[in-house]
C-alpha positions as CSV (number, residue, x, y, z in Angstrom):
1,M,48.3,-57.9,18.1
2,I,46.8,-61.2,18.7
3,G,44.3,-61.6,21.5
4,R,43.6,-57.9,22.0
5,P,39.8,-57.0,21.8
6,H,38.7,-54.5,19.2
7,G,36.2,-51.7,19.8
8,F,35.4,-49.4,22.6
9,S,35.1,-50.3,26.3
10,L,31.9,-49.7,28.2
11,V,33.6,-46.7,30.1
12,E,34.6,-45.1,26.8
13,V,31.1,-45.4,25.4
14,L,29.6,-43.9,28.6
15,V,32.0,-41.0,28.6
16,A,31.1,-40.3,24.9
17,I,27.4,-40.4,25.7
18,A,27.9,-38.1,28.6
19,V,29.8,-35.5,26.5
20,V,27.1,-35.6,23.8
21,G,24.4,-35.1,26.5
22,I,26.2,-32.1,28.0
23,L,26.6,-30.6,24.5
24,A,22.9,-31.2,23.8
25,A,21.9,-29.6,27.1
26,V,23.9,-26.5,26.2
27,A,22.8,-26.2,22.5
28,L,19.1,-27.0,22.6
29,P,17.9,-23.9,24.5
30,S,19.8,-21.8,21.9
31,I,18.3,-23.7,19.0
32,G,14.8,-23.3,20.4
33,R,15.2,-19.5,20.1
34,V,16.3,-19.5,16.5
35,V,12.9,-20.1,14.8
36,P,10.9,-17.4,16.7
37,S,13.8,-15.0,16.1
38,S,13.8,-15.9,12.4
39,K,10.1,-15.4,12.1
40,A,10.3,-12.0,13.7
41,T,13.0,-11.0,11.3
42,V,11.0,-12.1,8.2
43,A,8.0,-10.2,9.5
44,R,10.0,-7.0,10.1
45,E,11.4,-7.3,6.6
46,L,7.9,-7.6,5.1
47,V,6.7,-4.5,6.9
48,E,9.8,-2.6,5.7
49,T,9.1,-3.7,2.1
50,L,5.5,-2.5,2.5
51,N,6.6,0.8,3.9
52,T,9.2,1.4,1.2
53,A,6.4,0.8,-1.4
54,V,4.1,3.3,0.5
55,I,6.8,5.9,0.4
56,K,7.4,5.5,-3.4
57,Y,3.7,5.5,-4.1
58,S,3.2,8.6,-1.9
59,Q,6.0,10.5,-3.7
60,L,4.2,10.2,-7.0
61,N,0.6,10.2,-5.9
62,G,0.6,12.7,-3.0
63,A,-0.8,11.6,0.3
64,A,-3.5,9.3,-1.2
65,I,-2.5,6.3,1.0
66,R,-2.2,8.5,4.1
67,R,-5.9,9.3,3.7
68,V,-6.8,5.7,4.5
69,S,-7.7,5.6,8.2
70,A,-6.5,2.8,10.5
71,N,-9.1,0.2,11.4
72,N,-7.8,-2.7,13.5
73,A,-10.9,-4.8,13.0
74,S,-10.6,-6.5,9.7
75,G,-7.5,-5.9,7.6
76,A,-9.6,-4.6,4.6
77,E,-7.7,-1.3,4.4
78,E,-4.4,-3.1,4.4
79,L,-5.5,-5.3,1.5
80,A,-6.8,-2.2,-0.4
81,I,-3.4,-0.5,0.1
82,V,-1.5,-3.5,-1.1
83,R,-3.6,-3.6,-4.3
84,A,-3.0,0.1,-4.8
85,L,0.7,-0.6,-4.5
86,Q,0.5,-3.4,-7.0
87,W,-1.6,-1.6,-9.6
88,D,-0.2,-0.1,-12.8
89,S,-2.5,1.7,-15.2
90,S,-2.1,0.4,-18.8
91,T,-3.3,3.8,-20.1
92,D,-1.5,6.1,-17.7
93,P,1.4,4.2,-16.0
94,D,3.2,5.7,-13.1
95,P,7.0,5.6,-13.2
96,G,8.2,2.8,-11.0
97,A,4.8,1.1,-10.7
98,P,3.9,-1.4,-9.6
99,Y,5.5,-0.5,-6.3
100,L,5.0,-4.0,-4.8
101,R,5.4,-7.5,-6.2
102,V,2.2,-8.4,-8.1
103,H,2.6,-12.1,-7.0
104,Y,2.1,-11.1,-3.4
105,N,-1.5,-12.2,-2.4
106,P,-1.8,-11.8,1.4
107,V,-4.9,-12.6,3.4
108,A,-6.2,-10.7,6.4
109,S,-5.9,-12.1,9.9
110,T,-7.3,-11.0,13.2
111,S,-5.8,-13.9,15.2
112,S,-3.5,-12.7,18.0
113,S,-1.4,-15.8,17.5
114,D,-0.1,-14.5,14.1
115,Y,2.4,-11.9,13.0
116,R,0.4,-9.2,11.2
117,A,1.3,-6.1,9.1
118,V,-1.1,-3.4,10.3
119,W,-1.9,0.0,8.8
120,N,-1.8,2.7,11.4
121,G,-2.9,5.6,9.2
122,V,0.6,6.6,8.2
123,F,2.6,3.5,7.6
124,F,2.6,-0.3,8.3
125,E,3.6,-1.6,11.6
126,L,4.2,-5.1,12.9
127,K,1.8,-6.8,15.4
128,S,3.5,-9.7,17.0
129,P,1.8,-12.8,18.4
130,G,0.0,-11.8,21.6
131,E,-1.1,-8.4,20.4
132,A,-4.7,-7.8,19.3
133,G,-5.7,-6.3,16.0
134,G,-6.4,-7.2,12.4
135,G,-4.0,-6.9,9.5
136,L,-2.2,-8.7,6.8
137,L,-1.1,-12.2,7.8
138,V,2.7,-12.6,7.6
139,D,3.0,-16.1,6.1
140,F,6.1,-18.1,6.5
141,D,5.4,-21.0,4.1
142,G,5.2,-19.0,0.9
143,S,1.5,-19.5,0.4
144,D,1.0,-15.7,0.1
145,L,3.1,-15.8,-3.1
146,G,1.6,-17.2,-6.2
147,T,-0.9,-15.9,-8.7
148,V,-0.6,-12.4,-10.1
149,A,-3.1,-9.9,-8.7
150,T,-5.8,-9.1,-11.2
151,F,-7.8,-5.9,-11.3
152,P,-11.3,-5.3,-12.7
153,Q,-11.9,-3.1,-15.6
154,G,-12.0,0.6,-14.5
155,Y,-10.2,-0.2,-11.2
156,V,-9.4,3.0,-9.2
157,P,-6.8,2.5,-6.4
158,L,-8.2,3.2,-2.9
159,S,-11.7,4.1,-4.1
160,G,-14.0,3.8,-1.2
161,F,-11.4,4.7,1.4
């Protein structure tokens, strides 16, 4: 057809922009809830992994971990428990040990803006942002995975606790 303009009219463009705007207004609040929900799920899965390792360790070593008392101040007992779960004696290995990935190197956190895995004296529980207490930082960027945990000569799990 000769003489007919090609493209969209101004009204068609405005209608398309309005439709996209309405869709964005509906979708954006839902998308804003995805990241916090995902972080909470990852944190719960880490705590579940830690508790599974505690159960396996306790089945073979009695209640050794359960003797470690809870202390919300620093996260030191959580780190000691993680190292006990990662240790495997070269002279007297436990079946199934190590009970936790040896590449997991968490750090302690007392910040109430972090997700933290906290030892309560029986098992690990999750502290969400806004809750006080020290524990293992739940890291979402993978920086807690890396070098293999090393143990000094003569290491005895949970000594001093």
